[in-house]
N, C-alpha and C positions, 0 to 999 in steps of 0.2 A: 422855283429853286428846289434842287433835289437834295434831300437830307441824307446823310450817311449814318445808318444805324449800326454799323460794325462796332464791336467793343473796342474801347481804347486800350492800348497796351499799358500794363501797370507801370507805375513809376519805379525807379530804381530802389527806393526805400521799401516800397510795398513788396517788390519781388524778393528783396533780401529777407524781409520778415517771413515771407511764405516759405523760403528755403530753410530758414532756421527752424520754423515750426515743423516742417516735414522731417528734418533730421532728428529733432527731439522725439517726434512720434515714432520714427523708425527705431531709434535707440530704445524707447520705452517698450515697444512690442518685441524687439529682439531680446531684450532682457527678460520679458515675461516668458518667452519661448524656452529660455535656458533654465528657468526655475525648476520645472519638473525633473530635468536631468540632474540638477544639483541635489534634489531630495533622493533620487535613485542611486546616485553615485556610490554611497557607502555600501549599499546592498550589492551593487554590481561589482565593486572591488572584492567584497567577500566571496561572491560566487566565483569570480575569476581566480582568486587565490586558493580557495578551499575546494573547488569543484573542477573547474576547467583545467587548471594546471596539473593537479594530481591525475585526472583522467588521461590527459595527454601523455604524462610520464608513464603511466601503466601501459597504455597502448604502445608506446615506443619500446618499453621493456619486453613486451610480448614478442617482438621481432628480433630480440637479441638473446645471447646465451651468456650465462654466468654474470648476470647483472647484479649490482650491489656488492657481491662478494669479490668482484675483480674490478680494477680501475678502468680497464679497457675491454668492455664486453664485445663479443663478436656478433655481427649481424648474421642471422640464420634464416631470415624470411619466415615462412609459414611452418617451419619445423616444430616449433613449440605447440602450435595448434594441432598438428598431426599427432604429436605425442600425447596431448591431452585427450583428443577425440578417440584415440585407440587404446586409452588406458582403461582396463576393466573396472577399476575403482571409480573412475569418472562416469562410466556408463551406469554403474550401480547407483551412484549418487544422483544421476539424472532421473533414473527410474523412481527412486525413492522420493525425490523432490516432486515428481509428477503426481504420485499417489498422495503425498502429503498435502500438496496445495489443492488438488481436486477434491478430495474428501473433506478437507477443512472448509473450503469455500461453499460446497453444497450444504454441509451441516450448518454453517453460519447462516446461510440464507433461510434454511428450513426453521431452525431454532429462533432466529431473529424474527421471522415473520410470525411464527406461532406465539411467542411471548408478546410481541407487539400487538397482535390482535386481541390477546387476552387482556392486556392493559388498556386497550381502546374500547372494550366492550362496556355497555351500559349496565350489565348484570352485576358488576362489582361497585361498591361504594367508593367514594373518593379517598377515604382513609385506607381502605384495603389496597387500592391501587398504589397509593404512596408507599405503603409498607413493602409491597412486592417490587416496586421500582428500586427502592433502596437495596433490597436483597439481590435483585438481578444485576444491579450495576456494580456490586462489590468486586467481581473478578476483574473488571476493567480498571479498578482503582489500584490494584496491587501492582507492584513493579515485577519485572521478569524474574529477578532474583528471589523475591518472596514466593512467587508462583512455583518456581522450580523447587524450592525447599519444601513447600507445603506438599506438593505432589510426590516428591521423593519419599517423604514420610508416609503419605497415604498408601503408596504403591510398594512400600518396603515389604519384604516377606513377613515381617512381624507387624505390619501396619494395619490401618483401619480397613482397607479394602479386603484383604485376606480374612480378617476377623469376621467381617459381616458375611462374606460369601461362604465361609466354612460354617458359620453359625446357622445360616438358613439352609444349609445342605447343598448349595450350588457347587461347592468344590469339596474334595476330600483332603487335600493337602495344600499347603501354602505355595504360592507362585511368586517368583521374582519377576515382576512385570517388566521392569526396565532393563533386566539382564537376560531375559529369555529371548533368543533370536526369533522365535515365532510370534512373540507378543510385543516386543519393544516398539516397533514402528507404530502399531495401532494404539499403544498406550501413549506414546508421544503425540500422536494425532489427536487423541482424546483431550490431552492437556491443552493443546493449542485451540481446540474447539471451545473448551470451557473458558479460556482466557479471552477469546475474541468475539464471542457472540453478543455481548452487551452492546458493542458499538453498532452492530447491525440492528439490534432491537431498537435502539434510540433513533437511528436514522429512519427505519421503516415506520416507527411510531409517529414520527413527525410527518412522514408522507401520508399515513392513514388519517391523521387529523386534518390534513389539507384537502381531503376528498369531500366534495359537497354532499350533504345528505339528500339533496334533491335527486341525485342519480339513483340512490337506493330506493327512494320513494317511487320514482318512475319505474324502476325494475320490479318493485313489488306490485304496482298497479298492472304491469304486463303479465303478472302471474309467476315471476321468477322466485324460486325458493332461495334458501340460504346459500346452498352450494352454487347455484347459477349466479347469484349476486356476487359471490366471491370470485368466480371464474370470469364473469363478463364485465364486472365493474371494478372490483378491487385490484385484481392483477393488472388489467390494462392501465389503470391510473398509477399503479406503482411501478410499472415496467421501467421507466427511466431511472428510478431510484435503485431498483434491483440490479439492473444491468451495470450501472455505474459502480455500485458497491461490490458487485462480483469481480469486475475488472480490477478495482483497487485492491481487493483482498488477494487476488492472484499475484499482484505485484508485491504486496507486503509480505505474504506468506513465503513467496519464493526467496525473499531476502532474510528470512528468519534465521538467526544465528544464536543469540544469547540463550534462548530457551533450550535449544538442542544441545548446546555445549555444556550447560549447567545441569542437564538431566542425564544424557547418555553419552555425550561427547562423540557421537557418530557410531558408537558401538551398540551392542556387541557384534563382532564379525562384520562390521560395516552395514548392518541392516538398517541403521538410522542415519547413515552417511548422506548428507545433503550437499548440494553444490556449494553452499556457503562454508560448511565445515571442511569439505574437500579442498577448497581454495585456501582456507586458513592453514590447514595442515601442510599443504605444499609449500607455503611461504615460511611458516614459523616452526614446523616440526622437521621437514626435510630440507629446508633452506633452498628450495628450488624456486627462486623468485621469478624466473622467466616463465616456467610453466604455470605458476600461480597467477601471473599477470595474464597469460593467455586464457586461463580458466575464468578470470574476472572479466575479461573482455567478452567472452562468450555469454556469461551471465548478463552482462550489460546489454548485449544485443537482444537477448531473449526478453529482457525487461523493457527495452525500448519498443519492441513489437507490441507488447501489452499496453504500454503508455500511448502508442500511436492510436490504438483502438479506443482508448479512454478519451483522448483529446477529440477524436472524431465524433464520438458519442456526445460529448459536451457541446460541440459545434452544432450537431443536429438538433439538440434541445433548444 
């Protein structure tokens, strides 16, 4: 007699229970999949309302004429971009912005690395390092308004800077640093460097403390001196931090507005005019909202290029 070992079909009740259990499992997992989107939804709504919609409006304004001031603006295509790119004031602002962000970024890297290495050295005691950390971090704690007021007082013709320089014999007469066309841009860059280097110092210091001491010991065994250890061990280990910080600083400095507006306002004679102040003046001084929108879109595109490189660097890490 041949036995049939094939599985018996489930009864109707068993099949019904299996289907109910499958539906419950499906509902449970589908609910879990929607939970993350529920948590993200408030942030996504804010981004949509406060970023995506305004950016889309500005882009649309840049292709029209007489926006905001007239109810029915006229579509003009790329005419606003042509007007902005051929404006001598825009070209001056572009050049000033390039000098401003380049010098500031290089100085931030050099000063941040210098002070970070000083605070990371074993030659200073813990108390001394703590005191210097507090002193060096102070510029980063001040708001932009406070920084602007402090430096306007320091660089005033009757301020501390002129008093010290004339006392030591470095100058014969007082200088109006922020009102002199030959010195205003460099004075403004100095203020930005002073205000921004503590952030670099903290970030680089964290990177230095993450470098294994075994690497320095191996380099010393191979006969490497202090400079070779710095060049062949410290810099390669810090390269991801330095590059990321440099790209971020280029983005942040290119968008600097408050410090410039509260110190020089883009003057004198446009020598400190930046892309940010140029765009602001086009919108709220000349009421040319169309050209201001075109200028803002150009700045956005330049910033997006830098952001692209930053994201790419982060992925490579």
